[in-house]
N, C-alpha and C positions, 0 to 999 in steps of 0.2 A: 562845580566840579567836586567830585568825591575826594576827601582828604585821605592822603596816603598814610597807612598804619606803619609805624616803625616795627622793629624786630628786637628780640631779646636774646642775649648771649649769657649763659650761666658759666661761670669759672668754678670749677670743682676739683677736688683732690681726694685721694683715698687715705690721706694721712695730713697732719698738720706740718707746718714749717716747710713747705716746698716753694714758697714764694708767690702764693696765690694772689695775695692783696697786691703786691708790687706789679704783678703781671696785669692785673685788672686796671690799675692806674696807668700803666704804660700803654695799654690798649686805648684807654680813654684818651690819652694824649694823641696817639696815632689818628683815631678817628676824628678828633679835633683838627688836625692837619689836613684831613680829607674834607673838612667842611661840614661834617655831621654834628647834630645837636644830640648831646649825650647826657643820659642820666645814670649815675652809679648808685646802685641800691646795696646797702650793707645788710645782708641777710645772715650774717654771722651774729645773731640776735643777742647772745649773751656776752660777747667779747669782740665785736667788730674793731677795726682799726681804720676804717676809711676816713671818718671825720678827723681823727688824729692826724692822719697822713696829709690830709689837705689843709690842716691847721686854720680852719675857718670856724668862727663861733656859729652855732645854730640853736634853734628853739625847738622845733618840731622833729619827731622821729617816726619810724614805723609804728611804734607803739601808739601814738597821738592819732595816727591815721586809723588804726584798727579800732581804738576805743571811740573815736568820733563817728566812725561809720556804723558801729554797732549801736550806738546810742543816738543815731540821728542828728548828729551835729556836723556832719560833713558837708562842705560847700564845694570846694575846688580842690583838686589834686595838687596844685601848684602851691597851695598854703602850707604843705608839709616838705617841700624840698628847699635846699639851701644853694646858693648860687656860688660856683667855684670862679668861673670866668664867663666870657661871653658864650661859650659853647658847651660848657659842662656844668651840671648841677649834680647834687647827690642828695640821697635819702638816708639819713643816719639810722644806725641801730638804737634800741633803747638806751638811755643813759643809765638806767638801773638794770642790771643783769637780771633781777628777779621779774621784770616785766616781761622777759622773754616767753615765759611759760603761759602767759596771759593772752597770747597773740594766736588765735585760732587760725588754722591753715587756710581756711576759705577766705580770709582777709587778704592773705598772700596773693592768692589768685585774682581777687578783685583789684589789688594794687597794681599787678602787672597789666590786667586789662586796661587800666587807666593810663598806666605810664607810657605805654606804646602808642597811644593816641597823641601824646605830646611831644614825643622824642623820636629822632630817627634810629637811635641805638640804646637799648637798655642793657647795661652790663651789670650782672649780679655776682657779688662776692659772697661766698658762703662758708660755713663750718663744714668740716669734713665728715662729720658723723651722719649716718642715713636715718635721721629721725624723720618723723611725720612731715615737718616742714619742707625738708630737702626732698623727700620723695614726691611731695606735691609739685615742688619747684621743678625738679628734673623732668617730671611729666608734662609740665606746663610750658616750659621755655621752648623757644623756637630751635636753639641750637646750644651744645654743650661743649666746652672745652676742658678737658682733663689736664691738669698740671701735674707733672711727676718729676722726681729726682732720680738719680742713677744711684741707688742704694738697695740692698736686699729686702728691707722692710716695705719700701714703696713699691717695689716691683711685685711682691707678694701680694700686698693689699690691692694693687691695680689689676692683677689677674683675677682676684676674687671679683672685683667690681665688673670686669669684662664678662665674667660668667653670668653675673646677675643680668647685664643689659643683653646678653644673647638669649637669656630665658625669656626676657620681656620683649624680644624682637625690636629692640630699640637700636637705631643706626644713626641717629642725628647728633653724632659726637665726633670730635677729632682729639688727638693726643699731641700735648706739647711736652717734650722732655727739656727740663730747665737745668742745664749744668751751672748757671750762674749763681745759684743759691748756695752751693757747697761745692766750690771747684775742685776740691781735693777728693770728693767721692766719685770715683770712676771705677765701679766694681765690675761693670759689664760693658761689652762692646755693643753697638747699636743693633748688630745682628743677634747677640744673645738676648737682648730685651725683646726684640719682635718675635723671636722664636718662642720665649717663655710666654708672652702674652697672646701669641698667635693673632697678632694685630699690627698694623702699620703704625709707625710714628710719624705723624704728619708734619710736625715742626720741631726744630730743635734750636734752643737758645744757648749759645756757647759759653765757655767760662770767661770769654773776653768781656761778657756784660756784666760781670762781677763789679760792683761799685763799693769801693772800701769805705767811703764816707756817706753811705746811704742814709745814716741817721741824720746827718746835715740837711739832706733833701727833705726828710720828713719834718724836722724841726722848722724849716722854712715853708713847709707845704708846698713843696715844688714836685711836679711830675717830669721825671727824667727826660721822657721822650718829647716834651715841650722845650727843653733847653735848646737854645738857637744852634748849637754845634753837635746836638745828639746825632743827627743823620750822618754826620761825618765822622764823629769820634767812634760811634758804635754802628758804622755803616752796615756791616753784615747782618748783626742781630736786629738793627732797626728795620732792615729790609724783611726780615723773617716776621716781626710783629706787623709790618705793612701787609704782608701776604696773608696773615691770620684775618686781619681786618678786611682786606678786599675779597678774600674767599667768603667770608661772612655776608658782605653785602651783595655779592653776586649770587649766593644762594637765596638771599631774600628776594632778588629781583626775578629769580627763575621760579620761585614757589608761588 
């Protein structure tokens, strides 16, 4: 029987500080609850926070994968990932930020091709700059989740990003408005944002999902959505994240 190939979801934003990494981790937790095998890839190559947030010791990174592949030392993709729990692994960004510029974009493509062979879901955290690596990634990945906040700078940048995607005729994206990152920032109504962007907001995370002691979760390497009481404490926003995950799985089954 032919092996089922997994799907990749890129979590991207038009500016930094919107809660992209936390969203990636929370989605990984939701996919675990759904019984999926998940790989989190940290493609914020010069300053990623996935390994720190999961608080697990690791040896190999994306840099090691690229260098080994380039120099014919590659044996198995699983040599480069680190286990978080029984459902979630992660592939860390380079330990030395100077190594980021040494990773050619073609190895990112190769890495993704191999990752979906081993995992049901590949979640990719990114840097917000539209550099060569991210342009290749946005073209290569199966689906894209744009994360944005309710502030003028983010709305402006997102509008520019939407214009680029329209020019490229790319429609494999959805938008998540994250009010939990900065609960006091409520400059626009939902109607205002959709009117400015000329695009639907597909998902909304409310200010009720704001976690005051988020640093404690990070220090302990915990994923919020895997907390035993997460679905009841954050029932509305947990349901939104579950919808993001189920929509992505459904799209994969239909494609």
